TIVO-2410 file (N, C-alpha, C; in nm, 3 decimals):
# residues 53
REC num residu      c1      c2      c3 atome chaine
REC   1      M   0.082  -0.119   0.000     N      A
REC   1      M   0.000   0.000   0.000    CA      A
REC   1      M   0.088   0.126   0.000     C      A
REC   2      A   0.189   0.128   0.085     N      A
REC   2      A   0.279   0.244   0.089    CA      A
REC   2      A   0.354   0.259  -0.042     C      A
REC   3      E   0.389   0.146  -0.104     N      A
REC   3      E   0.460   0.151  -0.232    CA      A
REC   3      E   0.374   0.216  -0.339     C      A
REC   4      T   0.246   0.187  -0.338     N      A
REC   4      T   0.154   0.245  -0.436    CA      A
REC   4      T   0.147   0.397  -0.417     C      A
REC   5      F   0.138   0.440  -0.293     N      A
REC   5      F   0.130   0.583  -0.263    CA      A
REC   5      F   0.259   0.654  -0.306     C      A
REC   6      I   0.372   0.595  -0.270     N      A
REC   6      I   0.502   0.655  -0.306    CA      A
REC   6      I   0.518   0.659  -0.458     C      A
REC   7      G   0.475   0.552  -0.524     N      A
REC   7      G   0.482   0.548  -0.671    CA      A
REC   7      G   0.399   0.658  -0.734     C      A
REC   8      A   0.279   0.680  -0.679     N      A
REC   8      A   0.191   0.784  -0.733    CA      A
REC   8      A   0.251   0.923  -0.710     C      A
REC   9      V   0.307   0.942  -0.593     N      A
REC   9      V   0.369   1.072  -0.563    CA      A
REC   9      V   0.488   1.095  -0.655     C      A
REC  10      L   0.573   0.996  -0.672     N      A
REC  10      L   0.689   1.010  -0.760    CA      A
REC  10      L   0.647   1.033  -0.904     C      A
REC  11      E   0.543   0.966  -0.947     N      A
REC  11      E   0.493   0.985  -1.084    CA      A
REC  11      E   0.448   1.130  -1.104     C      A
REC  12      G   0.380   1.184  -1.005     N      A
REC  12      G   0.337   1.324  -1.014    CA      A
REC  12      G   0.454   1.420  -1.017     C      A
REC  13      I   0.554   1.393  -0.935     N      A
REC  13      I   0.674   1.479  -0.931    CA      A
REC  13      I   0.748   1.474  -1.063     C      A
REC  14      V   0.769   1.354  -1.114     N      A
REC  14      V   0.841   1.339  -1.241    CA      A
REC  14      V   0.763   1.406  -1.355     C      A
REC  15      S   0.634   1.392  -1.355     N      A
REC  15      S   0.551   1.456  -1.457    CA      A
REC  15      S   0.566   1.608  -1.452     C      A
REC  16      K   0.565   1.664  -1.332     N      A
REC  16      K   0.579   1.809  -1.316    CA      A
REC  16      K   0.719   1.855  -1.359     C      A
REC  17      V   0.821   1.780  -1.322     N      A
REC  17      V   0.959   1.815  -1.361    CA      A
REC  17      V   0.973   1.815  -1.513     C      A
REC  18      I   0.916   1.715  -1.578     N      A
REC  18      I   0.923   1.708  -1.724    CA      A
REC  18      I   0.850   1.826  -1.787     C      A
REC  19      S   0.736   1.860  -1.733     N      A
REC  19      S   0.657   1.972  -1.784    CA      A
REC  19      S   0.733   2.103  -1.770     C      A
REC  20      V   0.789   2.128  -1.654     N      A
REC  20      V   0.864   2.251  -1.629    CA      A
REC  20      V   0.989   2.256  -1.717     C      A
REC  21      T   1.058   2.145  -1.729     N      A
REC  21      T   1.178   2.139  -1.813    CA      A
REC  21      T   1.144   2.168  -1.959     C      A
REC  22      A   1.035   2.113  -2.007     N      A
REC  22      A   0.993   2.138  -2.145    CA      A
REC  22      A   0.960   2.285  -2.165     C      A
REC  23      E   0.892   2.346  -2.071     N      A
REC  23      E   0.857   2.489  -2.081    CA      A
REC  23      E   0.982   2.576  -2.080     C      A
REC  24      L   1.076   2.547  -1.992     N      A
REC  24      L   1.200   2.626  -1.986    CA      A
REC  24      L   1.282   2.611  -2.113     C      A
REC  25      T   1.285   2.490  -2.167     N      A
REC  25      T   1.358   2.466  -2.291    CA      A
REC  25      T   1.295   2.546  -2.404     C      A
REC  26      K   1.163   2.547  -2.409     N      A
REC  26      K   1.092   2.622  -2.511    CA      A
REC  26      K   1.120   2.772  -2.498     C      A
REC  27      L   1.120   2.822  -2.376     N      A
REC  27      L   1.150   2.964  -2.353    CA      A
REC  27      L   1.293   2.997  -2.393     C      A
REC  28      A   1.387   2.912  -2.355     N      A
REC  28      A   1.528   2.935  -2.389    CA      A
REC  28      A   1.547   2.933  -2.540     C      A
REC  29      W   1.482   2.842  -2.607     N      A
REC  29      W   1.494   2.832  -2.752    CA      A
REC  29      W   1.440   2.958  -2.818     C      A
REC  30      G   1.325   3.005  -2.771     N      A
REC  30      G   1.266   3.127  -2.825    CA      A
REC  30      G   1.353   3.249  -2.799     C      A
REC  31      F   1.415   3.255  -2.682     N      A
REC  31      F   1.504   3.366  -2.648    CA      A
REC  31      F   1.624   3.367  -2.741     C      A
REC  32      K   1.680   3.250  -2.764     N      A
REC  32      K   1.796   3.241  -2.854    CA      A
REC  32      K   1.757   3.285  -2.995     C      A
REC  33      E   1.639   3.245  -3.038     N      A
REC  33      E   1.591   3.284  -3.171    CA      A
REC  33      E   1.572   3.436  -3.181     C      A
REC  34      E   1.516   3.496  -3.076     N      A
REC  34      E   1.497   3.640  -3.075    CA      A
REC  34      E   1.631   3.715  -3.075     C      A
REC  35      L   1.729   3.664  -3.002     N      A
REC  35      L   1.863   3.726  -3.003    CA      A
REC  35      L   1.926   3.718  -3.141     C      A
REC  36      T   1.906   3.606  -3.208     N      A
REC  36      T   1.960   3.589  -3.343    CA      A
REC  36      T   1.895   3.690  -3.438     C      A
REC  37      K   1.764   3.707  -3.427     N      A
REC  37      K   1.694   3.805  -3.511    CA      A
REC  37      K   1.746   3.946  -3.484     C      A
REC  38      L   1.764   3.979  -3.357     N      A
REC  38      L   1.813   4.111  -3.320    CA      A
REC  38      L   1.953   4.134  -3.375     C      A
REC  39      R   2.039   4.033  -3.364     N      A
REC  39      R   2.175   4.046  -3.416    CA      A
REC  39      R   2.172   4.062  -3.568     C      A
REC  40      D   2.086   3.987  -3.636     N      A
REC  40      D   2.075   3.999  -3.782    CA      A
REC  40      D   2.029   4.139  -3.822     C      A
REC  41      C   1.933   4.195  -3.748     N      A
REC  41      C   1.887   4.331  -3.777    CA      A
REC  41      C   2.000   4.431  -3.757     C      A
REC  42      Q   2.077   4.412  -3.651     N      A
REC  42      Q   2.188   4.502  -3.622    CA      A
REC  42      Q   2.294   4.491  -3.732     C      A
REC  43      D   2.323   4.367  -3.775     N      A
REC  43      D   2.423   4.345  -3.879    CA      A
REC  43      D   2.382   4.409  -4.011     C      A
REC  44      H   2.253   4.417  -4.037     N      A
REC  44      H   2.204   4.474  -4.162    CA      A
REC  44      H   2.171   4.623  -4.149     C      A
REC  45      G   2.210   4.683  -4.037     N      A
REC  45      G   2.193   4.826  -4.020    CA      A
REC  45      G   2.051   4.870  -3.993     C      A
REC  46      K   1.965   4.779  -3.953     N      A
REC  46      K   1.826   4.815  -3.927    CA      A
REC  46      K   1.806   4.871  -3.786     C      A
REC  47      I   1.909   4.859  -3.702     N      A
REC  47      I   1.899   4.909  -3.566    CA      A
REC  47      I   2.009   5.013  -3.546     C      A
REC  48      N   1.973   5.128  -3.498     N      A
REC  48      N   2.071   5.232  -3.469    CA      A
REC  48      N   2.120   5.209  -3.326     C      A
REC  49      T   2.235   5.149  -3.311     N      A
REC  49      T   2.287   5.117  -3.178    CA      A
REC  49      T   2.331   5.240  -3.102     C      A
REC  50      D   2.349   5.353  -3.168     N      A
REC  50      D   2.387   5.476  -3.097    CA      A
REC  50      D   2.278   5.517  -2.998     C      A
REC  51      L   2.154   5.484  -3.028     N      A
REC  51      L   2.043   5.521  -2.941    CA      A
REC  51      L   2.033   5.432  -2.818     C      A
REC  52      L   2.103   5.320  -2.819     N      A
REC  52      L   2.095   5.225  -2.708    CA      A
REC  52      L   2.184   5.265  -2.592     C      A
REC  53      Y   2.277   5.355  -2.613     N      A
REC  53      Y   2.372   5.389  -2.507    CA      A
REC  53      Y   2.354   5.527  -2.456     C      A
***
């Protein structure tokens, strides 16, 4: 009986960890993509970096 309870608790924890990890990975991937777009715009002169400082 205790094994069943512990198994259910661990299953819930692992499920939550996987969900959070997937969300963080998705956010990190999107951030990297946005940085790449920003760098490409800067490289092509579409951003005036003088205004940033």
